[in-house]
mmCIF file of the N, C-alpha and C atoms, coordinates in Angstrom:
data_MODEL
# 
_entry.id   MODEL 
# 
loop_
_atom_site.group_PDB 
_atom_site.id 
_atom_site.type_symbol 
_atom_site.label_atom_id 
_atom_site.label_alt_id 
_atom_site.label_comp_id 
_atom_site.label_asym_id 
_atom_site.label_entity_id 
_atom_site.label_seq_id 
_atom_site.pdbx_PDB_ins_code 
_atom_site.Cartn_x 
_atom_site.Cartn_y 
_atom_site.Cartn_z 
_atom_site.occupancy 
_atom_site.B_iso_or_equiv 
_atom_site.pdbx_formal_charge 
_atom_site.auth_seq_id 
_atom_site.auth_comp_id 
_atom_site.auth_asym_id 
_atom_site.auth_atom_id 
_atom_site.pdbx_PDB_model_num 
ATOM 1   N N  . MET A 1 1  ? 102.308 93.420  78.081 1.00 0.00 ? 1  MET A N  1 
ATOM 2   C CA . MET A 1 1  ? 103.264 94.934  78.567 1.00 0.00 ? 1  MET A CA 1 
ATOM 3   C C  . MET A 1 1  ? 103.758 94.732  79.568 1.00 0.00 ? 1  MET A C  1 
ATOM 4   N N  . ILE A 1 2  ? 104.738 95.497  79.944 1.00 0.00 ? 2  ILE A N  1 
ATOM 5   C CA . ILE A 1 2  ? 105.656 95.865  80.814 1.00 0.00 ? 2  ILE A CA 1 
ATOM 6   C C  . ILE A 1 2  ? 105.636 96.392  81.924 1.00 0.00 ? 2  ILE A C  1 
ATOM 7   N N  . VAL A 1 3  ? 105.592 95.923  82.837 1.00 0.00 ? 3  VAL A N  1 
ATOM 8   C CA . VAL A 1 3  ? 105.262 95.755  84.435 1.00 0.00 ? 3  VAL A CA 1 
ATOM 9   C C  . VAL A 1 3  ? 106.396 96.470  85.127 1.00 0.00 ? 3  VAL A C  1 
ATOM 10  N N  . ILE A 1 4  ? 106.432 98.487  84.924 1.00 0.00 ? 4  ILE A N  1 
ATOM 11  C CA . ILE A 1 4  ? 107.268 99.013  85.928 1.00 0.00 ? 4  ILE A CA 1 
ATOM 12  C C  . ILE A 1 4  ? 106.958 99.720  87.452 1.00 0.00 ? 4  ILE A C  1 
ATOM 13  N N  . ASP A 1 5  ? 107.928 98.536  87.961 1.00 0.00 ? 5  ASP A N  1 
ATOM 14  C CA . ASP A 1 5  ? 107.274 99.297  89.770 1.00 0.00 ? 5  ASP A CA 1 
ATOM 15  C C  . ASP A 1 5  ? 108.441 100.355 90.539 1.00 0.00 ? 5  ASP A C  1 
ATOM 16  N N  . THR A 1 6  ? 109.673 100.159 89.711 1.00 0.00 ? 6  THR A N  1 
ATOM 17  C CA . THR A 1 6  ? 110.259 101.743 90.224 1.00 0.00 ? 6  THR A CA 1 
ATOM 18  C C  . THR A 1 6  ? 111.367 101.944 89.127 1.00 0.00 ? 6  THR A C  1 
ATOM 19  N N  . MET A 1 7  ? 111.474 103.166 89.405 1.00 0.00 ? 7  MET A N  1 
ATOM 20  C CA . MET A 1 7  ? 112.720 104.361 88.457 1.00 0.00 ? 7  MET A CA 1 
ATOM 21  C C  . MET A 1 7  ? 113.633 103.571 87.949 1.00 0.00 ? 7  MET A C  1 
ATOM 22  N N  . LEU A 1 8  ? 114.085 102.657 88.604 1.00 0.00 ? 8  LEU A N  1 
ATOM 23  C CA . LEU A 1 8  ? 115.472 102.040 88.295 1.00 0.00 ? 8  LEU A CA 1 
ATOM 24  C C  . LEU A 1 8  ? 114.792 100.992 87.545 1.00 0.00 ? 8  LEU A C  1 
ATOM 25  N N  . ASP A 1 9  ? 113.851 100.276 87.469 1.00 0.00 ? 9  ASP A N  1 
ATOM 26  C CA . ASP A 1 9  ? 113.002 99.400  86.427 1.00 0.00 ? 9  ASP A CA 1 
ATOM 27  C C  . ASP A 1 9  ? 113.168 99.949  85.284 1.00 0.00 ? 9  ASP A C  1 
ATOM 28  N N  . PHE A 1 10 ? 112.367 101.098 85.268 1.00 0.00 ? 10 PHE A N  1 
ATOM 29  C CA . PHE A 1 10 ? 111.765 102.169 84.033 1.00 0.00 ? 10 PHE A CA 1 
ATOM 30  C C  . PHE A 1 10 ? 113.510 102.493 83.278 1.00 0.00 ? 10 PHE A C  1 
ATOM 31  N N  . LYS A 1 11 ? 114.408 102.424 84.320 1.00 0.00 ? 11 LYS A N  1 
ATOM 32  C CA . LYS A 1 11 ? 115.957 103.235 83.999 1.00 0.00 ? 11 LYS A CA 1 
ATOM 33  C C  . LYS A 1 11 ? 116.267 101.557 82.675 1.00 0.00 ? 11 LYS A C  1 
ATOM 34  N N  . GLY A 1 12 ? 116.217 100.904 83.883 1.00 0.00 ? 12 GLY A N  1 
ATOM 35  C CA . GLY A 1 12 ? 116.452 99.182  83.048 1.00 0.00 ? 12 GLY A CA 1 
ATOM 36  C C  . GLY A 1 12 ? 115.889 98.674  81.429 1.00 0.00 ? 12 GLY A C  1 
ATOM 37  N N  . GLU A 1 13 ? 114.627 99.215  81.267 1.00 0.00 ? 13 GLU A N  1 
ATOM 38  C CA . GLU A 1 13 ? 114.289 99.036  80.230 1.00 0.00 ? 13 GLU A CA 1 
ATOM 39  C C  . GLU A 1 13 ? 113.727 99.746  79.542 1.00 0.00 ? 13 GLU A C  1 
ATOM 40  N N  . VAL A 1 14 ? 113.960 101.208 79.544 1.00 0.00 ? 14 VAL A N  1 
ATOM 41  C CA . VAL A 1 14 ? 114.993 102.300 78.641 1.00 0.00 ? 14 VAL A CA 1 
ATOM 42  C C  . VAL A 1 14 ? 116.399 102.201 77.983 1.00 0.00 ? 14 VAL A C  1 
ATOM 43  N N  . GLU A 1 15 ? 117.763 101.582 78.663 1.00 0.00 ? 15 GLU A N  1 
ATOM 44  C CA . GLU A 1 15 ? 118.885 100.735 79.060 1.00 0.00 ? 15 GLU A CA 1 
ATOM 45  C C  . GLU A 1 15 ? 118.727 99.903  77.337 1.00 0.00 ? 15 GLU A C  1 
ATOM 46  N N  . LYS A 1 16 ? 117.733 98.810  77.876 1.00 0.00 ? 16 LYS A N  1 
ATOM 47  C CA . LYS A 1 16 ? 117.312 97.951  77.107 1.00 0.00 ? 16 LYS A CA 1 
ATOM 48  C C  . LYS A 1 16 ? 116.932 98.270  75.357 1.00 0.00 ? 16 LYS A C  1 
ATOM 49  N N  . TYR A 1 17 ? 115.396 98.669  75.548 1.00 0.00 ? 17 TYR A N  1 
ATOM 50  C CA . TYR A 1 17 ? 115.067 99.781  74.344 1.00 0.00 ? 17 TYR A CA 1 
ATOM 51  C C  . TYR A 1 17 ? 116.371 100.389 73.604 1.00 0.00 ? 17 TYR A C  1 
ATOM 52  N N  . LYS A 1 18 ? 117.573 101.546 74.148 1.00 0.00 ? 18 LYS A N  1 
ATOM 53  C CA . LYS A 1 18 ? 118.424 101.942 73.797 1.00 0.00 ? 18 LYS A CA 1 
ATOM 54  C C  . LYS A 1 18 ? 119.113 100.966 72.448 1.00 0.00 ? 18 LYS A C  1 
ATOM 55  N N  . LYS A 1 19 ? 120.057 99.735  74.077 1.00 0.00 ? 19 LYS A N  1 
ATOM 56  C CA . LYS A 1 19 ? 120.502 98.848  73.501 1.00 0.00 ? 19 LYS A CA 1 
ATOM 57  C C  . LYS A 1 19 ? 120.137 98.405  71.443 1.00 0.00 ? 19 LYS A C  1 
ATOM 58  N N  . ILE A 1 20 ? 118.732 97.566  71.730 1.00 0.00 ? 20 ILE A N  1 
ATOM 59  C CA . ILE A 1 20 ? 118.501 96.838  70.610 1.00 0.00 ? 20 ILE A CA 1 
ATOM 60  C C  . ILE A 1 20 ? 117.996 98.334  69.503 1.00 0.00 ? 20 ILE A C  1 
ATOM 61  N N  . ASN A 1 21 ? 117.413 99.777  69.703 1.00 0.00 ? 21 ASN A N  1 
ATOM 62  C CA . ASN A 1 21 ? 117.124 100.419 68.960 1.00 0.00 ? 21 ASN A CA 1 
ATOM 63  C C  . ASN A 1 21 ? 118.625 101.469 68.448 1.00 0.00 ? 21 ASN A C  1 
ATOM 64  N N  . ASN A 1 22 ? 119.619 99.859  69.001 1.00 0.00 ? 22 ASN A N  1 
ATOM 65  C CA . ASN A 1 22 ? 121.126 101.390 68.785 1.00 0.00 ? 22 ASN A CA 1 
ATOM 66  C C  . ASN A 1 22 ? 120.925 102.875 69.217 1.00 0.00 ? 22 ASN A C  1 
ATOM 67  N N  . LEU A 1 23 ? 120.345 102.973 69.657 1.00 0.00 ? 23 LEU A N  1 
ATOM 68  C CA . LEU A 1 23 ? 119.994 104.351 70.723 1.00 0.00 ? 23 LEU A CA 1 
ATOM 69  C C  . LEU A 1 23 ? 121.287 105.362 71.314 1.00 0.00 ? 23 LEU A C  1 
ATOM 70  N N  . THR A 1 24 ? 121.888 106.732 71.782 1.00 0.00 ? 24 THR A N  1 
ATOM 71  C CA . THR A 1 24 ? 122.367 106.741 72.438 1.00 0.00 ? 24 THR A CA 1 
ATOM 72  C C  . THR A 1 24 ? 121.696 107.952 73.354 1.00 0.00 ? 24 THR A C  1 
ATOM 73  N N  . ASN A 1 25 ? 122.342 108.307 74.577 1.00 0.00 ? 25 ASN A N  1 
ATOM 74  C CA . ASN A 1 25 ? 121.815 109.642 75.886 1.00 0.00 ? 25 ASN A CA 1 
ATOM 75  C C  . ASN A 1 25 ? 120.817 110.485 74.861 1.00 0.00 ? 25 ASN A C  1 
ATOM 76  N N  . LYS A 1 26 ? 122.191 110.968 73.481 1.00 0.00 ? 26 LYS A N  1 
ATOM 77  C CA . LYS A 1 26 ? 122.122 111.880 72.513 1.00 0.00 ? 26 LYS A CA 1 
ATOM 78  C C  . LYS A 1 26 ? 120.588 112.094 71.252 1.00 0.00 ? 26 LYS A C  1 
ATOM 79  N N  . ASP A 1 27 ? 120.353 110.381 71.449 1.00 0.00 ? 27 ASP A N  1 
ATOM 80  C CA . ASP A 1 27 ? 119.540 110.481 70.832 1.00 0.00 ? 27 ASP A CA 1 
ATOM 81  C C  . ASP A 1 27 ? 118.013 110.127 71.412 1.00 0.00 ? 27 ASP A C  1 
ATOM 82  N N  . VAL A 1 28 ? 118.271 109.755 72.769 1.00 0.00 ? 28 VAL A N  1 
ATOM 83  C CA . VAL A 1 28 ? 116.943 110.397 73.854 1.00 0.00 ? 28 VAL A CA 1 
ATOM 84  C C  . VAL A 1 28 ? 116.807 111.581 73.292 1.00 0.00 ? 28 VAL A C  1 
ATOM 85  N N  . ALA A 1 29 ? 118.062 112.485 73.708 1.00 0.00 ? 29 ALA A N  1 
ATOM 86  C CA . ALA A 1 29 ? 117.692 113.863 74.434 1.00 0.00 ? 29 ALA A CA 1 
ATOM 87  C C  . ALA A 1 29 ? 116.731 114.704 72.954 1.00 0.00 ? 29 ALA A C  1 
ATOM 88  N N  . GLU A 1 30 ? 117.316 113.878 71.645 1.00 0.00 ? 30 GLU A N  1 
ATOM 89  C CA . GLU A 1 30 ? 116.845 114.572 71.103 1.00 0.00 ? 30 GLU A CA 1 
ATOM 90  C C  . GLU A 1 30 ? 115.304 114.890 70.604 1.00 0.00 ? 30 GLU A C  1 
ATOM 91  N N  . ALA A 1 31 ? 115.127 113.268 70.776 1.00 0.00 ? 31 ALA A N  1 
ATOM 92  C CA . ALA A 1 31 ? 113.522 112.998 71.119 1.00 0.00 ? 31 ALA A CA 1 
ATOM 93  C C  . ALA A 1 31 ? 112.783 113.468 72.127 1.00 0.00 ? 31 ALA A C  1 
ATOM 94  N N  . THR A 1 32 ? 113.243 113.432 73.483 1.00 0.00 ? 32 THR A N  1 
ATOM 95  C CA . THR A 1 32 ? 112.451 114.164 74.436 1.00 0.00 ? 32 THR A CA 1 
ATOM 96  C C  . THR A 1 32 ? 112.611 115.460 74.015 1.00 0.00 ? 32 THR A C  1 
ATOM 97  N N  . GLY A 1 33 ? 113.903 116.279 74.461 1.00 0.00 ? 33 GLY A N  1 
ATOM 98  C CA . GLY A 1 33 ? 113.389 118.148 74.386 1.00 0.00 ? 33 GLY A CA 1 
ATOM 99  C C  . GLY A 1 33 ? 114.515 118.556 75.596 1.00 0.00 ? 33 GLY A C  1 
ATOM 100 N N  . TYR A 1 34 ? 114.938 117.305 76.175 1.00 0.00 ? 34 TYR A N  1 
ATOM 101 C CA . TYR A 1 34 ? 115.776 117.244 77.266 1.00 0.00 ? 34 TYR A CA 1 
ATOM 102 C C  . TYR A 1 34 ? 117.460 118.192 76.880 1.00 0.00 ? 34 TYR A C  1 
ATOM 103 N N  . ALA A 1 35 ? 118.441 118.234 77.266 1.00 0.00 ? 35 ALA A N  1 
ATOM 104 C CA . ALA A 1 35 ? 119.406 118.268 77.016 1.00 0.00 ? 35 ALA A CA 1 
ATOM 105 C C  . ALA A 1 35 ? 120.247 116.809 77.162 1.00 0.00 ? 35 ALA A C  1 
ATOM 106 N N  . LYS A 1 36 ? 121.327 116.463 76.415 1.00 0.00 ? 36 LYS A N  1 
ATOM 107 C CA . LYS A 1 36 ? 122.314 115.211 77.408 1.00 0.00 ? 36 LYS A CA 1 
ATOM 108 C C  . LYS A 1 36 ? 122.382 115.623 78.143 1.00 0.00 ? 36 LYS A C  1 
ATOM 109 N N  . THR A 1 37 ? 123.251 116.339 79.124 1.00 0.00 ? 37 THR A N  1 
ATOM 110 C CA . THR A 1 37 ? 123.315 116.311 80.141 1.00 0.00 ? 37 THR A CA 1 
ATOM 111 C C  . THR A 1 37 ? 122.290 116.314 80.817 1.00 0.00 ? 37 THR A C  1 
ATOM 112 N N  . THR A 1 38 ? 121.017 115.868 80.388 1.00 0.00 ? 38 THR A N  1 
ATOM 113 C CA . THR A 1 38 ? 120.013 115.309 81.578 1.00 0.00 ? 38 THR A CA 1 
ATOM 114 C C  . THR A 1 38 ? 119.798 114.089 81.186 1.00 0.00 ? 38 THR A C  1 
ATOM 115 N N  . ILE A 1 39 ? 119.700 113.974 80.226 1.00 0.00 ? 39 ILE A N  1 
ATOM 116 C CA . ILE A 1 39 ? 119.722 112.530 79.447 1.00 0.00 ? 39 ILE A CA 1 
ATOM 117 C C  . ILE A 1 39 ? 120.893 111.810 80.739 1.00 0.00 ? 39 ILE A C  1 
ATOM 118 N N  . ASP A 1 40 ? 121.676 112.313 80.828 1.00 0.00 ? 40 ASP A N  1 
ATOM 119 C CA . ASP A 1 40 ? 123.436 111.650 80.829 1.00 0.00 ? 40 ASP A CA 1 
ATOM 120 C C  . ASP A 1 40 ? 122.785 111.237 83.018 1.00 0.00 ? 40 ASP A C  1 
ATOM 121 N N  . LYS A 1 41 ? 122.124 112.281 83.288 1.00 0.00 ? 41 LYS A N  1 
ATOM 122 C CA . LYS A 1 41 ? 122.688 112.412 84.444 1.00 0.00 ? 41 LYS A CA 1 
ATOM 123 C C  . LYS A 1 41 ? 121.150 111.131 85.019 1.00 0.00 ? 41 LYS A C  1 
ATOM 124 N N  . PHE A 1 42 ? 120.049 112.205 84.510 1.00 0.00 ? 42 PHE A N  1 
ATOM 125 C CA . PHE A 1 42 ? 118.763 110.757 84.459 1.00 0.00 ? 42 PHE A CA 1 
ATOM 126 C C  . PHE A 1 42 ? 118.769 109.044 84.276 1.00 0.00 ? 42 PHE A C  1 
ATOM 127 N N  . MET A 1 43 ? 119.748 108.957 83.707 1.00 0.00 ? 43 MET A N  1 
ATOM 128 C CA . MET A 1 43 ? 120.556 107.317 82.922 1.00 0.00 ? 43 MET A CA 1 
ATOM 129 C C  . MET A 1 43 ? 121.162 106.844 84.467 1.00 0.00 ? 43 MET A C  1 
ATOM 130 N N  . ASP A 1 44 ? 121.652 107.773 84.943 1.00 0.00 ? 44 ASP A N  1 
ATOM 131 C CA . ASP A 1 44 ? 123.091 107.430 86.507 1.00 0.00 ? 44 ASP A CA 1 
ATOM 132 C C  . ASP A 1 44 ? 122.075 106.826 86.902 1.00 0.00 ? 44 ASP A C  1 
ATOM 133 N N  . PHE A 1 45 ? 122.258 105.532 87.208 1.00 0.00 ? 45 PHE A N  1 
ATOM 134 C CA . PHE A 1 45 ? 121.746 104.835 88.444 1.00 0.00 ? 45 PHE A CA 1 
ATOM 135 C C  . PHE A 1 45 ? 121.269 105.167 89.473 1.00 0.00 ? 45 PHE A C  1 
ATOM 136 N N  . SER A 1 46 ? 122.400 105.471 90.536 1.00 0.00 ? 46 SER A N  1 
ATOM 137 C CA . SER A 1 46 ? 122.433 105.969 91.168 1.00 0.00 ? 46 SER A CA 1 
ATOM 138 C C  . SER A 1 46 ? 121.822 107.474 92.058 1.00 0.00 ? 46 SER A C  1 
ATOM 139 N N  . ASN A 1 47 ? 121.211 108.265 90.389 1.00 0.00 ? 47 ASN A N  1 
ATOM 140 C CA . ASN A 1 47 ? 120.200 109.253 90.831 1.00 0.00 ? 47 ASN A CA 1 
ATOM 141 C C  . ASN A 1 47 ? 118.757 108.999 91.292 1.00 0.00 ? 47 ASN A C  1 
ATOM 142 N N  . LYS A 1 48 ? 118.758 108.942 92.103 1.00 0.00 ? 48 LYS A N  1 
ATOM 143 C CA . LYS A 1 48 ? 117.437 108.782 92.628 1.00 0.00 ? 48 LYS A CA 1 
ATOM 144 C C  . LYS A 1 48 ? 116.833 110.788 92.983 1.00 0.00 ? 48 LYS A C  1 
ATOM 145 N N  . ASN A 1 49 ? 116.832 111.436 92.166 1.00 0.00 ? 49 ASN A N  1 
ATOM 146 C CA . ASN A 1 49 ? 116.396 112.023 92.285 1.00 0.00 ? 49 ASN A CA 1 
ATOM 147 C C  . ASN A 1 49 ? 114.307 112.349 91.886 1.00 0.00 ? 49 ASN A C  1 
ATOM 148 N N  . LYS A 1 50 ? 113.631 112.878 92.859 1.00 0.00 ? 50 LYS A N  1 
ATOM 149 C CA . LYS A 1 50 ? 112.096 112.956 92.372 1.00 0.00 ? 50 LYS A CA 1 
ATOM 150 C C  . LYS A 1 50 ? 111.850 113.641 91.023 1.00 0.00 ? 50 LYS A C  1 
ATOM 151 N N  . SER A 1 51 ? 112.409 114.876 91.123 1.00 0.00 ? 51 SER A N  1 
ATOM 152 C CA . SER A 1 51 ? 112.449 115.551 89.682 1.00 0.00 ? 51 SER A CA 1 
ATOM 153 C C  . SER A 1 51 ? 112.432 115.053 88.674 1.00 0.00 ? 51 SER A C  1 
ATOM 154 N N  . THR A 1 52 ? 113.833 113.347 88.111 1.00 0.00 ? 52 THR A N  1 
ATOM 155 C CA . THR A 1 52 ? 113.923 112.943 87.389 1.00 0.00 ? 52 THR A CA 1 
ATOM 156 C C  . THR A 1 52 ? 111.652 112.163 86.613 1.00 0.00 ? 52 THR A C  1 
ATOM 157 N N  . VAL A 1 53 ? 111.658 112.138 87.886 1.00 0.00 ? 53 VAL A N  1 
ATOM 158 C CA . VAL A 1 53 ? 109.905 112.095 87.274 1.00 0.00 ? 53 VAL A CA 1 
ATOM 159 C C  . VAL A 1 53 ? 109.255 112.507 85.234 1.00 0.00 ? 53 VAL A C  1 
ATOM 160 N N  . ARG A 1 54 ? 109.569 113.663 85.649 1.00 0.00 ? 54 ARG A N  1 
ATOM 161 C CA . ARG A 1 54 ? 109.082 114.700 84.504 1.00 0.00 ? 54 ARG A CA 1 
ATOM 162 C C  . ARG A 1 54 ? 110.122 114.445 83.533 1.00 0.00 ? 54 ARG A C  1 
ATOM 163 N N  . VAL A 1 55 ? 111.447 113.481 83.129 1.00 0.00 ? 55 VAL A N  1 
ATOM 164 C CA . VAL A 1 55 ? 112.804 113.459 82.097 1.00 0.00 ? 55 VAL A CA 1 
ATOM 165 C C  . VAL A 1 55 ? 111.203 111.742 81.957 1.00 0.00 ? 55 VAL A C  1 
ATOM 166 N N  . ALA A 1 56 ? 111.622 111.575 82.716 1.00 0.00 ? 56 ALA A N  1 
ATOM 167 C CA . ALA A 1 56 ? 111.173 109.631 83.016 1.00 0.00 ? 56 ALA A CA 1 
ATOM 168 C C  . ALA A 1 56 ? 109.810 109.755 81.567 1.00 0.00 ? 56 ALA A C  1 
ATOM 169 N N  . LEU A 1 57 ? 108.836 110.412 82.076 1.00 0.00 ? 57 LEU A N  1 
ATOM 170 C CA . LEU A 1 57 ? 107.720 110.668 81.294 1.00 0.00 ? 57 LEU A CA 1 
ATOM 171 C C  . LEU A 1 57 ? 107.569 110.949 80.128 1.00 0.00 ? 57 LEU A C  1 
ATOM 172 N N  . ALA A 1 58 ? 108.477 111.924 79.637 1.00 0.00 ? 58 ALA A N  1 
ATOM 173 C CA . ALA A 1 58 ? 109.150 112.544 78.343 1.00 0.00 ? 58 ALA A CA 1 
ATOM 174 C C  . ALA A 1 58 ? 109.724 110.750 77.670 1.00 0.00 ? 58 ALA A C  1 
ATOM 175 N N  . ILE A 1 59 ? 110.551 110.850 78.429 1.00 0.00 ? 59 ILE A N  1 
ATOM 176 C CA . ILE A 1 59 ? 111.443 109.503 77.728 1.00 0.00 ? 59 ILE A CA 1 
ATOM 177 C C  . ILE A 1 59 ? 109.709 108.283 77.513 1.00 0.00 ? 59 ILE A C  1 
ATOM 178 N N  . SER A 1 60 ? 109.192 108.341 78.039 1.00 0.00 ? 60 SER A N  1 
ATOM 179 C CA . SER A 1 60 ? 107.909 107.056 78.887 1.00 0.00 ? 60 SER A CA 1 
ATOM 180 C C  . SER A 1 60 ? 107.497 107.874 76.517 1.00 0.00 ? 60 SER A C  1 
ATOM 181 N N  . LYS A 1 61 ? 106.883 108.857 77.051 1.00 0.00 ? 61 LYS A N  1 
ATOM 182 C CA . LYS A 1 61 ? 106.160 109.256 75.677 1.00 0.00 ? 61 LYS A CA 1 
ATOM 183 C C  . LYS A 1 61 ? 106.424 109.233 74.466 1.00 0.00 ? 61 LYS A C  1 
ATOM 184 N N  . ALA A 1 62 ? 108.050 109.785 74.192 1.00 0.00 ? 62 ALA A N  1 
ATOM 185 C CA . ALA A 1 62 ? 108.596 110.055 73.183 1.00 0.00 ? 62 ALA A CA 1 
ATOM 186 C C  . ALA A 1 62 ? 109.115 108.172 72.585 1.00 0.00 ? 62 ALA A C  1 
ATOM 187 N N  . PHE A 1 63 ? 109.027 106.840 73.675 1.00 0.00 ? 63 PHE A N  1 
ATOM 188 C CA . PHE A 1 63 ? 109.750 105.472 72.879 1.00 0.00 ? 63 PHE A CA 1 
ATOM 189 C C  . PHE A 1 63 ? 108.682 104.688 73.422 1.00 0.00 ? 63 PHE A C  1 
ATOM 190 N N  . ASN A 1 64 ? 107.717 105.654 73.805 1.00 0.00 ? 64 ASN A N  1 
ATOM 191 C CA . ASN A 1 64 ? 105.614 104.309 74.247 1.00 0.00 ? 64 ASN A CA 1 
ATOM 192 C C  . ASN A 1 64 ? 106.640 103.168 74.878 1.00 0.00 ? 64 ASN A C  1 
ATOM 193 N N  . ILE A 1 65 ? 107.045 103.813 76.109 1.00 0.00 ? 65 ILE A N  1 
ATOM 194 C CA . ILE A 1 65 ? 107.930 102.709 76.134 1.00 0.00 ? 65 ILE A CA 1 
ATOM 195 C C  . ILE A 1 65 ? 107.126 102.920 78.225 1.00 0.00 ? 65 ILE A C  1 
ATOM 196 N N  . PRO A 1 66 ? 106.261 102.276 78.669 1.00 0.00 ? 66 PRO A N  1 
ATOM 197 C CA . PRO A 1 66 ? 105.711 102.679 79.999 1.00 0.00 ? 66 PRO A CA 1 
ATOM 198 C C  . PRO A 1 66 ? 106.056 102.892 81.371 1.00 0.00 ? 66 PRO A C  1 
ATOM 199 N N  . PHE A 1 67 ? 105.028 103.994 81.450 1.00 0.00 ? 67 PHE A N  1 
ATOM 200 C CA . PHE A 1 67 ? 105.602 104.949 82.736 1.00 0.00 ? 67 PHE A CA 1 
ATOM 201 C C  . PHE A 1 67 ? 104.118 105.477 83.158 1.00 0.00 ? 67 PHE A C  1 
ATOM 202 N N  . GLU A 1 68 ? 104.002 105.176 85.199 1.00 0.00 ? 68 GLU A N  1 
ATOM 203 C CA . GLU A 1 68 ? 102.830 105.333 85.368 1.00 0.00 ? 68 GLU A CA 1 
ATOM 204 C C  . GLU A 1 68 ? 103.206 105.092 86.418 1.00 0.00 ? 68 GLU A C  1 
ATOM 205 N N  . VAL A 1 69 ? 103.198 107.254 87.447 1.00 0.00 ? 69 VAL A N  1 
ATOM 206 C CA . VAL A 1 69 ? 103.097 107.566 88.007 1.00 0.00 ? 69 VAL A CA 1 
ATOM 207 C C  . VAL A 1 69 ? 102.455 107.131 89.649 1.00 0.00 ? 69 VAL A C  1 
ATOM 208 N N  . THR A 1 70 ? 102.686 107.087 90.247 1.00 0.00 ? 70 THR A N  1 
ATOM 209 C CA . THR A 1 70 ? 101.953 106.277 91.335 1.00 0.00 ? 70 THR A CA 1 
ATOM 210 C C  . THR A 1 70 ? 101.759 106.653 92.877 1.00 0.00 ? 70 THR A C  1 
ATOM 211 N N  . GLU A 1 71 ? 102.725 107.248 92.897 1.00 0.00 ? 71 GLU A N  1 
ATOM 212 C CA . GLU A 1 71 ? 103.081 107.447 94.036 1.00 0.00 ? 71 GLU A CA 1 
ATOM 213 C C  . GLU A 1 71 ? 104.198 108.711 94.385 1.00 0.00 ? 71 GLU A C  1 
ATOM 214 N N  . LEU A 1 72 ? 104.916 109.916 95.066 1.00 0.00 ? 72 LEU A N  1 
ATOM 215 C CA . LEU A 1 72 ? 105.943 110.684 94.560 1.00 0.00 ? 72 LEU A CA 1 
ATOM 216 C C  . LEU A 1 72 ? 106.558 110.722 95.741 1.00 0.00 ? 72 LEU A C  1 
# 
């Protein structure tokens, strides 16, 4: 099991998953129901907006990548 300590760690795991599975942000958007522009903003590693937690949870559920909210 992968331990995700920060949002940046989670984004890194999503990037790895995308690369291994040859997925684009468009594919992630389709799987989560979010717009591609939302996924693009979420995957921007400089974006530290806490509202991205909802997007992270949707990606976690869609691709079975562990993510747990411990503090907002």
